[in-house]
C-alpha positions in Angstrom: 23.0 88.7 102.9 26.7 89.5 102.4 26.2 93.1 103.5 24.2 92.1 106.6 26.8 89.4 107.6 29.6 92.0 107.5 27.9 95.2 108.8 29.0 95.7 112.4 30.4 92.1 112.3 27.0 90.7 111.4 23.3 91.5 111.9 20.2 89.4 111.5 18.4 89.5 108.1 15.4 88.0 106.4 15.2 86.9 102.8 12.1 87.5 100.7 13.2 86.1 97.3 11.2 87.3 94.3 12.8 85.2 91.5 12.6 81.4 91.0 16.4 81.3 91.1 16.6 83.0 94.5 13.7 81.0 95.9 15.3 77.6 95.3 19.0 78.5 95.6 20.4 81.9 96.7 18.0 82.6 99.5 18.4 79.3 101.4 21.5 77.5 102.8 23.4 80.4 104.3 25.9 81.1 101.5 26.5 84.8 100.7 28.8 86.1 97.9 29.7 88.8 95.5 31.6 88.6 92.2 35.1 89.9 92.2 37.9 90.1 89.6 35.7 88.7 86.9 35.0 85.5 89.0 31.7 84.3 90.4 31.1 84.6 94.2 34.8 85.1 94.9 34.1 87.0 98.2 31.5 85.7 100.7 30.8 84.1 104.1 28.4 81.5 105.5 25.5 83.4 107.2 22.0 82.0 107.4 19.0 84.3 107.2 16.8 84.5 110.3 13.9 83.3 108.0 13.1 83.0 104.3 9.6 83.8 103.0 8.7 82.0 99.8 5.6 82.8 97.7 5.0 81.8 94.1 2.8 84.9 93.6 6.1 86.8 92.9 6.9 84.4 90.1 3.9 85.6 88.0 5.9 88.8 87.2 8.9 86.9 85.8 9.8 86.6 82.1 10.3 83.1 80.7 14.1 83.4 80.6 14.2 84.1 84.4 11.8 81.3 85.1 14.1 78.9 83.2 17.1 80.3 85.0 15.7 79.2 88.4 14.3 76.0 87.0 17.9 74.8 86.1 18.7 74.7 89.8 15.5 72.7 90.4 16.6 70.2 87.7 19.9 69.9 89.6 18.1 69.1 92.8 16.0 66.5 90.9 19.2 64.8 89.7 20.5 64.8 93.3 17.3 63.3 94.8 15.4 60.6 93.0 14.1 59.5 89.6 10.4 60.3 90.4 11.1 63.9 91.3 13.5 64.3 88.3 10.8 63.0 85.9 8.2 65.2 87.5 10.4 68.2 86.7 11.0 67.2 83.1 7.3 66.8 82.5 6.2 70.1 84.2 5.1 72.8 81.7 7.5 75.6 82.7 6.4 77.6 79.6 2.8 77.9 80.9 3.2 77.0 84.6 0.5 76.2 87.0 1.7 78.4 89.9 0.1 76.3 92.6 1.9 73.2 91.4 5.1 75.3 91.0 4.9 76.4 94.6 4.8 72.7 95.6 7.8 71.9 93.4 9.7 74.9 94.9 9.0 73.6 98.4 10.2 70.1 97.4 13.3 71.6 95.9 14.1 73.7 98.9 13.7 70.6 101.2 16.3 68.7 99.1 18.8 71.5 99.4 18.1 72.0 103.2 18.5 68.3 103.9 22.0 68.4 102.3 22.9 71.7 104.0 21.9 70.4 107.4 24.3 67.5 107.1 27.2 69.8 106.1 26.6 73.5 106.7 30.1 74.8 105.7 30.6 72.6 102.7 33.4 70.3 103.8 31.8 67.1 102.4 28.3 66.2 101.1 27.2 69.9 100.5 29.7 69.9 97.6 27.0 67.8 95.8 25.0 71.0 95.4 27.7 72.2 93.0 26.6 69.7 90.4 26.8 71.6 87.1 28.5 74.5 88.7 32.2 73.9 88.2 31.7 74.0 84.4 28.7 76.4 84.7 30.7 79.1 86.6 33.5 78.8 84.0 30.9 79.5 81.3 29.5 82.5 83.2 33.0 83.9 83.7 33.9 83.4 80.0 30.6 85.0 79.0 31.2 87.9 81.3 34.7 88.4 79.9 33.5 88.4 76.3 30.5 90.7 77.2 27.9 88.1 76.2 26.5 87.8 79.6 24.2 84.8 80.3 21.8 84.1 83.2 23.2 81.9 86.0 20.6 79.1 85.5 21.4 78.9 81.7 25.1 78.4 82.6 24.2 75.8 85.2 22.0 73.9 82.6 24.9 73.7 80.2 27.2 72.8 83.0 24.9 70.0 84.0 25.3 68.4 80.5 29.1 68.7 80.7 29.3 67.1 84.2 26.7 64.4 83.4 28.9 63.6 80.3 31.9 63.3 82.7 29.6 61.2 85.0 28.8 58.9 82.1 32.5 58.5 81.2 33.8 58.1 84.8 31.0 56.7 86.8 28.8 54.9 84.2 25.9 57.4 84.6 23.2 55.9 82.2 23.5 57.2 78.7 19.8 57.2 78.2 19.3 59.7 81.1 22.2 61.8 79.8 20.5 62.1 76.4 17.1 62.9 78.1 18.7 65.8 79.9 20.7 66.9 76.8 17.5 67.1 74.7 15.7 69.0 77.5 18.5 71.5 77.8 18.8 72.0 74.0 15.1 72.6 73.7 14.7 75.0 76.6 18.1 76.6 77.0 19.7 76.5 73.6 23.4 76.2 73.3 26.5 78.2 74.4 29.0 78.4 71.6 32.7 78.2 72.2 35.6 76.5 70.4 39.2 75.3 71.0 40.6 78.8 71.5 38.5 79.0 74.7 39.6 75.7 76.2 42.6 77.1 78.2 40.5 80.0 79.4 37.7 77.7 80.6 40.2 75.4 82.3 41.8 78.4 84.1 38.3 79.6 85.3 37.6 76.1 86.7 40.9 76.2 88.6 39.4 79.0 90.7 36.5 76.8 91.8 36.2 76.7 95.6 35.7 72.9 95.8 39.2 72.4 94.4 42.0 71.0 96.5 45.6 71.9 95.5 46.0 71.7 91.7 43.1 69.2 91.2 39.8 70.4 89.8 37.0 68.6 91.7 33.6 67.8 90.1 30.4 66.5 91.5 29.6 63.3 89.5 26.7 60.9 89.6 26.6 57.2 89.0 22.8 57.5 88.7 20.1 59.9 89.7 20.5 60.3 93.5 23.7 58.3 93.5 26.3 61.0 94.2 
């Protein structure tokens, strides 16, 4: 997408995503990006694909870790939409998935993202909601990259979701019960990312590079409840 949008000042391209992560996130919405200087997606442009072809048959070839990586973005969309869809995702058996059902969940997830993108294509307002879990998550990815203990994007997002839901609980009264549900789900499926006080300044500096920031303020997407952004 990035190459096509810059080659000869831009050419049309079609996305055929073959991972769950790319189907529900990277292939839709028009964002393109490459990592640079140890930072996630530091260089990129907005450039929508001419079309995107989604088929869950590709997902049968994925290992469990990569299925989980994409599923974290779907959990994020569930938190941004409504309690029914969020609950549906928590109870779906991602370890032994029914791929026909997964295709329907993917379609629903893409629709949630598209509805937000259509309201704000270039991320000046409501589209920033799609960064839920990503301010902290990208910092984790950058730290992991720097320390050569690379993690999959979706795992970092899952851990970032817990961090930002905790902030939501403290700042916006997000329900503690739902925070604990997500926490248990993430612990069970994604494990933990270990860091200590010597990493705090580094994580903070990585978050200062987040593209949602204004001036010296670090901006987070927070929820008062599921679907209440």
